[in-house]
C-alpha positions as CSV (number, residue, x, y, z in Angstrom):
1,E,237.1,126.4,232.3
2,E,237.2,126.3,236.1
3,V,238.7,122.8,236.1
4,Q,241.7,124.0,234.1
5,L,243.2,125.8,237.1
6,Y,242.8,122.8,239.3
7,L,244.4,120.5,236.7
8,W,247.3,123.0,236.4
9,V,247.8,123.1,240.1
10,G,247.7,119.3,240.3
11,S,250.4,119.1,237.6
12,N,252.7,121.9,238.7
13,V,252.6,122.2,242.5
14,P,254.3,119.5,244.5
15,K,252.0,117.0,246.1
16,N,250.8,117.6,249.6
17,T,251.5,121.3,249.4
18,K,249.2,123.3,251.6
19,V,246.7,125.0,249.3
20,M,243.7,127.0,250.5
21,D,240.9,126.8,247.9
22,F,238.3,129.5,248.3
23,S,235.2,129.0,246.2
24,G,232.5,130.2,248.5
25,S,231.7,126.6,249.7
26,Q,233.1,124.2,252.2
27,N,233.8,121.6,249.5
28,N,237.5,121.0,249.0
29,E,238.2,119.9,245.5
30,I,241.9,120.7,245.9
31,I,242.3,117.5,248.0
32,G,241.5,115.6,244.9
33,M,244.5,117.1,243.2
34,D,246.8,115.6,246.0
35,M,247.1,119.0,247.8
36,N,246.8,119.4,251.5
37,N,244.0,121.4,253.1
38,C,242.3,120.7,256.4
39,D,238.8,121.3,255.1
40,W,237.2,119.7,258.1
41,C,239.2,121.8,260.7
42,A,237.1,124.2,262.6
43,E,239.4,127.2,262.0
44,N,239.3,126.6,258.2
45,M,235.6,126.3,258.2
46,A,235.3,129.5,260.2
47,L,237.6,131.3,257.7
48,R,235.5,130.2,254.7
49,K,232.3,131.1,256.4
50,D,233.4,134.7,257.1
51,F,235.8,135.1,254.2
52,L,234.0,138.1,252.6
53,N,234.2,140.0,255.9
54,K,237.9,139.3,256.4
55,T,240.6,141.7,255.0
56,S,243.3,140.3,252.8
57,A,245.8,141.0,255.6
58,Q,243.7,138.8,258.0
59,V,243.5,136.0,255.5
60,Y,247.2,136.3,254.7
61,T,248.1,136.1,258.4
62,F,245.8,133.0,258.9
63,L,247.3,131.3,255.9
64,K,250.9,131.9,256.9
65,Q,250.3,130.9,260.5
66,N,248.8,127.6,259.3
67,G,251.6,126.9,256.7
68,Y,249.7,127.5,253.5
69,E,251.7,128.3,250.5
70,Y,249.0,129.0,247.9
71,L,245.5,130.5,247.8
72,I,243.1,129.8,245.0
73,L,240.3,132.3,244.5
74,D,237.6,130.7,242.3
75,V,235.5,133.6,241.0
76,G,232.9,131.6,239.1
77,R,232.1,129.2,241.9
78,S,232.2,131.9,244.5
79,V,229.7,134.1,242.6
80,R,227.3,131.1,242.4
81,A,227.8,130.2,246.0
82,F,227.0,133.7,247.3
83,E,224.0,134.5,245.0
84,T,221.4,133.7,247.6
85,Q,223.2,135.5,250.4
86,L,223.9,138.6,248.3
87,G,220.6,138.8,246.6
88,S,221.4,138.3,242.9
89,P,224.0,137.0,240.5
90,E,224.9,140.6,239.6
91,N,225.4,141.7,243.2
92,S,227.2,138.5,244.0
93,Q,229.7,139.1,241.1
94,K,230.3,142.7,242.1
95,V,231.0,141.8,245.8
96,V,233.1,138.8,245.0
97,L,235.2,140.6,242.4
98,E,235.8,143.6,244.7
99,K,236.9,141.3,247.5
100,F,239.2,139.3,245.3
101,K,240.8,142.5,243.9
102,E,242.2,143.1,247.4
103,Y,244.3,140.0,247.0
104,L,246.0,141.1,243.9
105,S,248.3,143.5,245.9
106,S,249.1,140.9,248.6
107,D,252.4,139.1,249.0
108,F,250.8,135.7,248.8
109,T,251.0,133.4,245.7
110,I,247.4,133.5,244.4
111,F,245.8,131.6,241.6
112,I,242.6,133.2,240.3
113,D,240.2,131.3,238.3
114,L,237.9,133.6,236.2
């Protein structure tokens, strides 16, 4: 199921569009869909590392200042990525879902993969 969103983005968003993919890891699968994301840039790595502690307003500001047009929030992969840090799959799911809900009221175009 998770791959469907990425396939859709690859088919419907113009190539080289700046897309921030947040899945709880530093891996940047969106580049494989011909999208642009500086996954190796220090500021992007810092954002991903501290993502759960950032407000949606802080992330929005970062994305706009860096020219991003889309944000992908990958719930399934994020829950798995944070299980160890957050203690259990259940707690990880709770924290990730609460964080991602903040983004539903933002002004940014967001794709959420459940």
